[in-house]
N, C-alpha and C positions, 0 to 999 in steps of 0.2 A: 347700959351699957356702954364698953371700950367704944372709944373711933378708933379706924384705922386708918394713913394712911399708904397708899397703893399709888406706885409709878411706874409707867410702860418704859421699860429699860429694854427690850428689842422690838423688830420691827415686827408689822403685821403677816408682809408680804410673803406669799406663800404657802400661809397656814392652812390649815383646814378650815371651814365656813363655820361649823360650830365654833371654834374656839375665837375666828370674829368673830361672831355674835354676842361672844361671854367679852369684850372686852366692850364692844358700843353696848350691852345691858351697864359695863360696871362705869361706863362714862369714858371711856378711855379713846381717844381718837387720834393721837398723831402721839410723835416720839415725847418722851421724858416729862408729860403733860401725868399729875398728880390727881387726884381726888380724895375726899376722905367718904368713908361711910362707915356706918354704923357695925362693930363685927358680932352681924346675925351668921347663923347657920345658913342661911341659903348664898349669904358674901361671900362666907368661909371657903364652901365649897367650889365657887365660882374662881377663888384665888388658885384653892391649888389645884382647878382644872386647867386653869397656866401658870403657873407657879413658872414656867420656866423662862418666861416675857414680860415677868413686872418683880418689882422690891417692894417691902410691904413695912413699913418704919407704923411703930404700933405706941 
């Protein structure tokens, strides 16, 4: 499967608890942090849920 890089570009402050948990599950703890994951349906679903907080580089 393909690898995708996910970068957090907006703050988690004031966001609903489920979005904060999704950021934690992806491993994004701080602003401008970058993580790499395999593009599975589960990861892509998490990315879709918080697409307004992150950018994706494939």
